[in-house]
C-alpha positions in Angstrom: 147.4 204.7 112.5 148.1 201.6 114.7 147.5 198.2 112.9 147.3 199.9 109.5 149.3 198.4 106.7 150.6 200.9 104.2 151.3 198.1 101.7 147.6 196.9 101.6 145.8 200.0 102.9 143.9 198.0 105.5 144.3 196.5 109.0 146.0 193.1 109.1 143.8 190.1 110.1 144.8 187.2 112.2 144.5 183.9 110.3 144.2 180.6 112.0 147.0 178.1 111.5 146.6 175.8 108.6 143.9 173.3 109.3 142.7 175.0 112.5 139.3 176.7 112.8 138.8 179.9 114.7 138.1 179.1 118.4 139.6 175.7 118.2 139.9 174.5 121.7 142.6 171.9 122.5 141.4 169.0 124.5 143.9 168.7 127.4 143.7 164.9 127.3 144.9 164.8 123.7 148.1 166.4 122.5 150.3 168.4 124.8 150.7 171.1 122.1 148.1 171.9 119.4 148.3 169.9 116.2 146.9 171.4 113.1 144.9 168.5 111.9 141.8 167.2 113.7 138.8 165.2 112.6 135.8 164.8 114.9 132.5 163.0 114.4 129.6 162.6 116.9 126.5 160.5 117.1 123.6 159.9 119.5 122.5 156.3 120.0 119.3 155.0 121.6 121.3 152.5 123.7 122.6 152.0 127.1 125.9 154.0 127.4 127.6 151.3 129.5 126.8 148.7 126.8 128.2 150.9 124.0 131.3 151.6 126.0 131.8 147.9 126.8 131.4 147.0 123.1 134.2 149.4 122.3 136.5 147.8 124.9 136.6 144.6 122.8 138.9 144.9 119.7 137.2 142.0 117.9 134.2 144.3 117.5 136.3 146.6 115.2 135.6 144.3 112.3 131.8 144.5 113.0 131.8 148.3 112.5 134.6 149.0 109.9 133.4 149.9 106.4 134.1 147.5 103.5 136.9 149.7 102.2 138.8 149.2 105.5 139.2 145.4 106.0 141.0 144.0 109.0 143.3 141.3 107.7 144.8 140.3 111.1 144.3 141.5 114.6 146.5 140.6 117.6 145.0 142.1 120.8 143.7 141.2 124.2 140.1 140.2 124.5 139.4 143.5 126.4 141.6 146.6 126.3 142.9 148.4 129.3 145.5 151.1 129.8 148.8 149.9 128.3 147.2 147.2 126.0 148.8 146.9 122.6 146.9 146.1 119.4 148.7 144.8 116.3 146.6 145.2 113.1 147.2 144.5 109.5 144.5 146.3 107.5 143.7 146.8 103.9 142.7 150.5 103.4 141.1 150.8 100.0 143.3 148.0 98.7 146.6 149.3 100.3 148.0 147.0 103.1 149.0 148.8 106.2 150.5 147.6 109.5 149.5 149.4 112.7 150.5 149.1 116.3 148.3 150.9 118.7 148.7 151.5 122.4 145.8 152.2 124.7 147.0 155.2 126.7 143.9 155.6 128.9 140.6 154.0 129.7 138.2 155.9 131.9 135.0 154.2 133.1 131.8 156.2 133.7 132.1 158.9 136.3 130.9 162.5 136.9 127.7 164.3 135.9 126.8 163.8 133.2 128.4 160.4 133.4 131.3 160.1 130.9 133.7 157.3 129.8 136.5 157.3 127.3 139.2 155.3 125.5 142.4 157.0 124.3 144.6 155.2 121.8 147.8 156.2 120.0 149.5 154.6 117.1 153.1 153.9 117.7 153.5 152.3 114.3 151.5 153.0 111.2 151.1 155.1 108.1 150.8 158.4 110.0 153.8 159.9 111.9 151.3 160.9 114.6 147.9 159.5 115.3 145.9 159.9 118.5 142.2 158.8 118.8 139.9 159.6 121.6 136.6 157.8 121.9 134.2 159.6 124.3 130.9 158.2 125.6 128.4 160.0 127.8 124.9 159.4 129.1 122.4 161.9 127.8 119.5 163.0 130.2 117.1 160.7 128.3 119.4 157.7 128.9 120.8 157.5 125.4 124.5 157.5 124.5 126.5 160.3 123.0 129.6 159.0 121.2 132.4 161.2 119.8 135.4 160.0 117.8 138.2 162.6 117.7 141.4 162.0 115.9 144.5 164.3 115.9 147.1 163.4 113.2 150.0 164.5 111.2 149.8 163.4 107.5 152.2 160.9 106.0 154.7 162.3 103.4 156.4 165.0 105.4 155.7 168.6 104.3 154.2 167.4 101.0 151.6 165.4 103.0 149.8 168.6 103.7 148.5 168.4 100.1 146.6 165.3 101.1 144.8 166.8 104.1 141.4 167.3 102.3 141.5 163.7 101.1 142.5 162.3 104.5 139.8 164.3 106.3 137.2 163.1 103.8 138.3 159.5 104.2 138.3 159.7 108.0 134.8 161.4 108.1 133.5 158.7 105.8 135.1 156.0 107.9 133.6 157.4 111.2 130.2 157.9 109.5 130.2 154.2 108.4 131.4 153.0 111.8 128.7 155.1 113.6 126.0 153.8 111.2 127.1 150.2 111.9 127.2 150.8 115.7 123.6 152.3 115.4 122.4 149.2 113.6 124.0 146.9 116.2 122.5 148.7 119.2 119.2 150.0 117.8 118.1 146.9 116.0 117.2 145.0 119.2 
């Protein structure tokens, strides 16, 4: 019988790679080859999409949306990011100091139907051996803004770092939730 395993007495099943869900679709603008660890969070804001996008182009606004557990101790960056911009950050992540250097790989202004914009940044120095973050913005039919933060990463600590994936995912989900709540307060309180 094809596909039958005499050892188990049943057909083998295909399991997704560690950290990947069935049907995971790789975003072509992100990694060239699939990475196993992805965190994504979305929000809809009752705000002008171009204003939300413009807000995210200014690194100084990062301190306005970061949760209290992730303090920015220093930031060296241009006033407005563009493709090729470099940001040097020293942050305190839950009391642990970290140095990051981030390069803006791509900035796309609003285009298409529905109108979309994005910022793609990549850490070239930081606690993660690989970190790529895509911020996507689009205009919903009612004029509101859709915002998605998507991070692809490899955990620190080499192969043993895989043990920390649930904790890292939870920390990132919480961070993006807090950032999105702060962004909502900024834009919807007017």
